[in-house]
C-alpha positions as CSV (number, residue, x, y, z in Angstrom):
1,M,-30.5,66.3,-91.8
2,P,-27.9,66.4,-94.6
3,V,-24.3,65.9,-93.4
4,L,-21.3,66.8,-95.5
5,A,-18.4,64.1,-95.1
6,L,-14.8,64.4,-96.2
7,D,-12.0,61.8,-96.2
8,T,-8.6,62.9,-97.5
9,A,-6.5,60.8,-95.1
10,T,-4.9,58.7,-97.9
11,L,-4.3,59.2,-101.6
12,V,-8.0,58.7,-102.0
13,S,-10.2,61.8,-102.2
14,S,-13.7,61.2,-101.2
15,V,-16.7,63.4,-100.4
16,A,-20.1,62.5,-99.5
17,I,-23.7,63.8,-98.4
18,V,-25.5,61.5,-96.2
19,T,-28.5,61.7,-93.8
20,P,-29.0,59.3,-90.7
21,G,-29.4,55.8,-92.3
22,A,-29.0,56.9,-96.0
23,L,-26.3,57.8,-98.6
24,V,-27.6,60.7,-100.8
25,A,-24.4,61.2,-103.0
26,E,-20.8,60.3,-103.0
27,L,-17.6,61.1,-105.1
28,T,-14.6,58.9,-104.6
29,I,-11.5,59.1,-106.7
30,Q,-7.9,58.1,-106.5
31,T,-5.6,60.1,-109.0
32,K,-2.2,61.8,-109.0
33,L,-3.9,65.1,-108.5
34,T,-3.6,66.5,-104.9
35,H,-6.4,67.0,-102.4
36,S,-5.8,70.8,-102.6
37,E,-6.7,70.5,-106.3
38,L,-9.7,68.1,-106.0
39,L,-11.4,68.6,-102.7
40,M,-13.3,71.9,-102.9
41,P,-14.3,71.5,-106.6
42,H,-15.6,68.0,-105.6
43,I,-17.7,69.5,-102.8
44,S,-19.2,71.9,-105.2
45,Q,-20.0,69.2,-107.8
46,L,-21.5,67.0,-105.2
47,L,-23.7,69.5,-103.7
48,A,-24.9,70.6,-107.3
49,A,-25.5,67.1,-108.2
50,A,-27.4,66.2,-105.2
51,R,-29.4,69.5,-105.3
52,V,-28.5,70.4,-101.7
53,R,-27.7,73.9,-100.8
54,K,-25.0,74.8,-98.3
55,S,-27.5,76.3,-96.2
56,E,-29.3,73.1,-95.9
57,L,-26.3,71.1,-94.4
58,R,-26.5,70.4,-90.8
59,A,-23.1,69.1,-89.9
60,V,-19.6,68.4,-91.4
61,A,-18.0,65.0,-90.7
62,V,-14.4,64.6,-91.4
63,S,-11.8,61.8,-91.2
64,I,-9.0,62.9,-88.8
65,G,-6.5,60.1,-89.1
66,P,-4.1,58.5,-88.8
67,G,-3.1,58.8,-92.3
68,S,-1.0,61.2,-94.7
69,F,-0.2,64.3,-92.5
70,T,-0.6,66.6,-95.5
71,G,-3.9,65.0,-96.6
72,L,-5.3,65.2,-93.1
73,R,-4.5,68.8,-92.7
74,I,-6.2,69.7,-96.0
75,G,-9.4,67.8,-95.1
76,L,-9.7,69.1,-91.5
77,A,-8.9,72.7,-92.6
78,S,-11.6,72.5,-95.3
79,A,-14.0,70.9,-92.8
80,K,-13.5,73.5,-90.2
81,A,-13.8,76.4,-92.6
82,L,-17.2,75.0,-93.8
83,A,-18.4,74.4,-90.3
84,Y,-17.4,77.7,-89.0
85,A,-18.9,79.7,-92.0
86,L,-22.0,77.7,-91.9
87,N,-22.3,77.7,-88.1
88,I,-23.0,74.0,-88.0
89,P,-21.5,71.1,-85.8
90,L,-18.2,69.6,-86.8
91,V,-17.3,65.9,-86.0
92,G,-13.9,64.3,-86.2
93,V,-14.2,60.5,-87.2
94,S,-11.3,57.9,-86.9
95,T,-10.1,57.1,-90.3
96,L,-9.5,53.5,-89.1
97,A,-13.0,53.2,-87.6
98,A,-14.5,54.6,-90.8
99,L,-12.6,52.0,-93.0
100,A,-14.0,49.2,-90.6
101,Y,-17.4,50.6,-91.0
102,N,-17.3,49.8,-94.6
103,C,-17.8,46.3,-93.7
104,P,-20.7,45.4,-91.3
105,L,-19.9,41.8,-90.9
106,P,-20.7,39.9,-87.7
107,Q,-18.5,37.1,-86.3
108,V,-15.4,38.4,-88.0
109,Y,-12.5,40.8,-86.9
110,L,-12.1,43.9,-89.1
111,A,-8.5,45.1,-89.5
112,P,-8.1,48.4,-91.2
113,V,-4.4,49.0,-92.2
114,L,-2.9,52.3,-93.4
115,D,0.7,52.9,-94.6
116,A,2.9,54.2,-91.7
117,Q,6.0,54.2,-93.8
118,K,9.3,52.0,-93.4
119,G,7.4,48.8,-93.2
120,N,5.1,50.0,-90.6
121,V,1.3,50.4,-90.6
122,Y,-1.4,52.3,-88.7
123,T,-3.9,49.6,-87.4
124,S,-6.7,48.8,-85.0
125,L,-9.2,46.0,-84.7
126,Y,-13.0,46.2,-84.8
127,C,-15.9,43.8,-84.5
128,W,-19.6,44.0,-85.0
129,Q,-22.0,42.7,-82.1
130,Q,-25.8,43.1,-82.1
131,G,-25.6,45.6,-85.0
132,K,-23.2,47.8,-83.4
133,M,-19.4,48.1,-84.2
134,S,-17.0,48.3,-81.2
135,E,-13.2,48.8,-81.0
136,Y,-11.4,45.5,-79.9
137,R,-7.9,46.8,-80.1
138,P,-7.1,50.6,-80.2
139,A,-5.1,52.3,-83.1
140,A,-1.3,51.8,-82.9
141,V,1.8,51.8,-85.1
142,K,3.4,48.4,-85.7
143,P,5.5,46.6,-88.3
144,F,3.2,44.9,-90.9
145,T,5.0,41.5,-90.1
146,E,3.9,41.8,-86.4
147,L,0.3,42.7,-87.4
148,L,0.2,39.5,-89.7
149,G,1.2,37.4,-86.9
150,Q,-1.4,38.9,-84.5
151,L,-4.1,38.4,-87.1
152,R,-3.1,34.7,-87.6
153,A,-3.3,34.3,-83.7
154,L,-6.9,35.4,-83.5
155,G,-8.2,32.1,-84.3
156,A,-11.0,33.5,-86.3
157,P,-11.5,35.3,-89.7
158,A,-10.2,38.7,-90.0
159,V,-11.1,41.1,-93.0
160,V,-8.3,43.4,-94.0
161,M,-8.9,46.8,-95.6
162,G,-7.0,50.0,-96.3
163,E,-4.2,51.3,-98.5
164,A,-1.6,49.1,-96.8
165,A,-3.8,46.0,-97.5
166,V,-3.4,46.8,-101.2
167,M,0.3,47.4,-100.7
168,H,0.7,44.0,-98.9
169,Q,-1.9,42.1,-100.8
170,E,0.3,39.3,-101.8
171,Q,1.4,38.4,-98.3
172,L,-2.2,38.6,-97.3
173,K,-3.4,36.2,-99.8
174,Q,-0.8,33.7,-98.7
175,A,-1.5,34.2,-94.9
176,G,-4.0,31.4,-94.7
177,P,-7.8,31.1,-95.0
178,D,-8.7,33.2,-91.9
179,I,-7.1,36.2,-93.4
180,I,-9.3,37.9,-95.9
181,L,-8.6,40.8,-98.3
182,A,-11.6,43.2,-98.5
183,P,-13.1,43.5,-102.0
184,P,-12.1,46.5,-104.1
185,H,-15.2,48.7,-103.4
186,L,-14.8,48.1,-99.6
187,I,-10.8,48.1,-99.2
188,M,-10.3,51.9,-99.7
189,P,-11.6,54.9,-97.5
190,R,-15.1,56.1,-98.4
191,A,-16.7,59.5,-97.2
192,A,-19.9,57.7,-97.0
193,S,-18.7,55.6,-93.9
194,V,-17.2,58.8,-92.4
195,G,-20.5,60.6,-92.8
196,L,-22.7,57.6,-91.6
197,L,-20.4,57.0,-88.6
198,G,-20.4,60.7,-88.0
199,C,-24.2,60.8,-87.9
200,K,-24.2,58.2,-85.2
201,M,-21.6,60.2,-83.2
202,L,-23.9,63.3,-83.5
203,N,-26.8,61.4,-82.5
204,D,-24.9,60.2,-79.2
205,G,-24.2,63.9,-78.6
206,I,-20.6,63.9,-79.7
207,S,-19.2,67.0,-81.6
208,H,-15.9,68.7,-81.7
209,D,-14.7,72.4,-81.4
210,V,-13.9,74.1,-84.7
211,M,-11.0,75.9,-83.2
212,T,-9.3,72.9,-81.2
213,L,-10.0,69.8,-83.1
214,E,-6.7,68.3,-84.2
215,P,-5.7,65.4,-86.8
216,L,-5.1,62.1,-85.0
217,Y,-1.4,61.5,-86.1
218,I,-0.4,58.8,-83.7
219,R,3.3,59.1,-84.8
220,R,5.6,62.1,-85.2
221,S,6.3,63.3,-88.7
222,E,9.6,62.6,-90.4
223,A,10.4,66.4,-90.5
224,E,9.9,66.5,-86.6
225,D,12.2,63.5,-86.1
226,L,14.9,65.2,-88.3
227,W,14.7,68.4,-86.6
228,D,15.3,66.7,-83.2
229,R,18.2,64.6,-84.4
230,R,19.8,67.7,-85.9
231,H,19.3,69.7,-82.7
232,G,20.4,66.9,-80.4
233,V,16.9,66.4,-78.8
234,C,16.4,62.8,-77.4
235,G,13.1,61.2,-77.8
């Protein structure tokens, strides 16, 4: 049951082919090229390298946010087009949950953080219990300084990963022994985690409608806020 997984929620472009419990192939890259330039060629390259035909794919899993508004739209549009054309299920996976899924560590909190601009981060909190990952705090937008205080108050180790962890790594390194910066190979988004988490969701009977699935933005875009200010709309 090969599943194609895509993650374009950040500057990282990642595609993978997984089966339940196994990673078949993955291509993850962070460059100055845009997702519109990289994504479709990378999918073709990965399928060819893994010797998997499009007709053999059984589902498409895609990271739906939060994250870059443009990146999310490109990834989701591509995933929808593939799922529709191949007539296979589509499953949308939380970007934050997939980040936390990189680190299957018991007895610690997992704190994925993504840049939400202006000193804010998208964040949530997860933990592993009896081999399963569960959400401890739901996704939210908050100032990074507020998040740091909340992590210190947990009274237990917390592993922090995601692009905002890289941006604020010096503060994290000085935050105390219980705040742990994830290593480089686990700190950034990986389509493998999107795919493996997507497989679990599919196994639980969870899939999404190709026509109605939307990105999980959490906050409004700058363009929407600017339009409201110019037109006198109160939030």
